[in-house]
C-alpha positions in Angstrom: 0.0 0.0 0.0 1.5 3.3 -1.1 -0.7 6.1 0.2 0.0 6.1 4.0 1.3 4.0 6.8 -2.2 3.4 8.0 -3.2 2.1 4.6 -0.1 -0.2 4.4 -0.7 -1.7 7.8 -4.4 -2.1 7.4 -4.1 -3.6 4.0 -1.3 -5.8 5.1 -3.3 -7.2 8.0 -6.4 -7.8 5.8 -4.5 -9.4 3.0 -2.6 -11.6 5.4 -5.9 -12.7 6.9 -7.1 -13.6 3.4 -3.8 -15.5 3.0 -4.5 -17.6 6.1 -8.0 -18.4 4.9 -6.6 -19.3 1.5 -4.2 -21.8 3.1 -7.2 -23.4 4.9 -8.8 -23.9 1.5 -6.0 -26.1 0.2 -7.0 -29.6 -0.7 -3.8 -30.7 -2.4 -0.1 -29.9 -1.7 0.3 -28.5 -5.2 -1.8 -25.5 -4.1 0.4 -24.4 -1.2 2.5 -21.8 -3.2 -0.6 -20.3 -4.9 -2.5 -20.1 -1.7 0.5 -18.4 0.0 0.5 -15.5 -2.5 -1.9 -13.2 -0.4 0.2 -13.9 2.7 3.3 -12.8 1.0 1.5 -9.7 -0.3 0.4 -9.0 3.3 3.9 -9.2 4.7 5.2 -7.0 1.8 2.7 -4.3 2.6 3.4 -4.4 6.3 7.1 -3.9 5.4 6.2 -0.8 3.5 4.2 0.4 6.4 7.3 0.2 8.5 9.2 2.1 5.9 6.6 4.9 6.0 7.3 5.3 9.7 11.1 5.0 9.3 11.7 7.4 6.4 10.9 10.7 8.3 12.9 9.7 11.3 16.8 9.5 10.9 17.0 7.4 14.1 15.2 4.6 12.4 17.9 3.9 9.9 18.1 0.2 10.5 14.3 -0.2 10.3 14.4 1.8 7.0 17.0 -0.5 5.5 15.3 -3.7 6.6 11.9 -2.5 5.4 13.3 -1.3 2.1 15.0 -4.6 1.2 12.2 -6.8 2.5 9.8 -5.0 0.3 12.0 -5.0 -2.8 13.1 -8.6 -2.3 9.5 -9.6 -2.4 8.5 -7.3 -5.2 11.5 -7.8 -7.5 13.1 -11.1 -6.5 10.3 -13.4 -5.2 7.3 -12.6 -7.5 9.0 -13.4 -10.8 9.5 -16.9 -9.5 6.5 -17.4 -7.3 3.9 -16.8 -10.0 5.2 -19.4 -12.5 6.0 -21.9 -9.8 2.5 -21.5 -8.3 0.8 -22.1 -11.7 3.3 -24.9 -12.7 2.6 -26.9 -9.5 -1.1 -26.7 -10.0 -1.1 -27.5 -13.7 -1.9 -31.1 -14.8 -1.6 -30.8 -18.6 1.9 -31.9 -19.7 2.1 -29.5 -22.7 1.1 -26.5 -20.6 3.6 -27.6 -17.9 6.5 -27.6 -20.5 5.6 -24.1 -21.5 5.4 -23.0 -17.8 8.9 -24.4 -17.2 10.2 -21.8 -19.7 8.5 -19.0 -17.8 10.0 -20.3 -14.6 13.5 -20.4 -16.1 13.0 -16.8 -17.3 11.7 -15.8 -13.9 14.8 -17.3 -12.2 17.0 -15.3 -14.5 15.2 -12.1 -13.7 15.2 -12.9 -10.0 19.0 -13.4 -10.1 19.4 -10.1 -12.0 17.4 -8.1 -9.4 19.2 -9.9 -6.5 22.6 -8.8 -7.9 21.3 -5.3 -8.4 20.2 -5.1 -4.7 23.6 -6.4 -3.6 25.7 -4.3 -5.9 23.8 -1.0 -6.2 22.0 1.4 -3.9 18.3 2.0 -3.2 17.0 5.4 -1.9 13.3 5.3 -0.9 11.6 8.6 -0.6 8.1 9.8 0.2 6.6 11.9 -2.6 3.0 13.0 -3.0 1.6 10.3 -0.7 3.6 7.6 -2.4 7.0 6.0 -1.8 9.3 6.2 -4.7 12.3 3.8 -4.8 15.2 5.6 -6.4 18.0 3.3 -7.5 21.2 3.4 -9.4 20.5 0.1 -11.2 21.8 -0.1 -14.8 19.4 2.2 -16.8 20.2 0.4 -20.0 18.5 -2.8 -18.7 15.6 -1.2 -16.8 13.0 -1.5 -19.6 14.1 -5.0 -20.6 13.9 -6.1 -17.0 10.4 -4.6 -16.6 9.2 -6.3 -19.9 10.5 -9.6 -18.7 8.8 -9.0 -15.3 5.5 -8.7 -17.1 6.2 -11.8 -19.3 7.0 -14.1 -16.4 4.1 -12.9 -14.1 1.1 -12.5 -16.5 1.2 -15.0 -19.4 1.6 -18.1 -17.2 -1.9 -17.3 -15.8 -3.3 -17.5 -19.3 -1.5 -20.7 -20.1 -3.0 -22.4 -17.0 -6.0 -24.7 -17.4 -7.2 -24.0 -13.9 -10.7 -22.5 -13.8 -10.8 -18.7 -13.5 -7.0 -18.4 -13.7 -7.4 -16.5 -16.9 -9.6 -14.0 -15.0 -6.7 -13.6 -12.6 -4.4 -12.9 -15.5 -6.8 -10.2 -16.9 -7.0 -8.5 -13.6 -3.2 -8.6 -13.2 -2.8 -7.1 -16.6 -5.3 -4.3 -16.1 -3.9 -3.5 -12.7 -0.4 -3.2 -14.2 -1.7 -1.2 -17.1 -3.5 1.3 -14.9 -0.4 1.6 -12.7 1.9 2.2 -15.7 -0.4 4.8 -17.2 -1.3 6.8 -14.2 1.4 6.1 -11.6 4.6 5.6 -13.7 6.9 7.4 -11.2 5.8 5.1 -8.4 5.4 1.8 -10.3 6.9 -0.5 -7.8 4.8 0.7 -4.8 1.5 1.3 -6.5 1.6 -1.8 -8.7 1.9 -3.9 -5.5 -1.1 -2.1 -4.1 -3.3 -3.1 -7.1 -1.9 -6.6 -7.3 -2.6 -7.1 -3.6 -6.3 -6.3 -4.3 -6.5 -9.4 -6.5 -5.7 -11.6 -3.5 -9.5 -12.1 -3.0 -9.6 -13.8 -6.4 -7.1 -16.4 -5.2 -9.5 -17.3 -2.4 -12.3 -17.7 -5.0 -10.2 -19.9 -7.2 -9.2 -22.1 -4.3 -12.7 -22.3 -3.0 -14.0 -23.4 -6.4 -11.2 -25.9 -6.8 -12.0 -27.5 -3.5 -15.7 -27.6 -4.3 -15.0 -29.3 -7.6 -12.7 -31.8 -5.9 -15.4 -32.7 -3.4 -17.9 -33.2 -6.1 -15.5 -35.4 -8.1 -14.9 -37.4 -5.0 -18.6 -38.0 -4.4 -19.1 -39.0 -8.1 -16.1 -41.3 -8.3 -15.4 -42.6 -4.7 -13.7 -45.7 -6.1 -10.8 -43.5 -7.3 -10.0 -42.4 -3.8 
């Protein structure tokens, strides 16, 4: 959440609660990563809430550093890997799984790139117009390519999936990113995560339907269990 510390903490707590409920809806181990996504989003937003508090106070330098890197590690390093892994684990179609492996490989490359940037370069978070902007000295020549690859590894896998309503998840992710890029370009990292976090409720819906379908299938074909 990028508008205030209160919004970050409130959103983080609510989204974390959704994540806990999602984990309770799991009926197969392959769903664990997917169900954990809202919980990760919640932790991420709580980290940014801490950053909101730390930035105006020079005495909170350690908290500022920890909050900054927790947020960016999750936004830039974890998500490019978590999305393709979550979809891959749940997918049963072998052809689709082979395609998803490609996206996972690309996601790992991007994750390693951002990890090296966070280790070798500097990050300077700053509050601007009710948003937090993350200034960095990452290589500018690779910034657009990295962003495009980020979109490639986090959105298309949702359309490849054969899981019911996963395509709707992909559409909402795409629209959220588009709105963010068009209207909040200068604060892309922070605001994008806000919109993406709002989609967490859809994850619960997908898991709920999946569990319901599994129970119906079990009732129809008890000899298979």
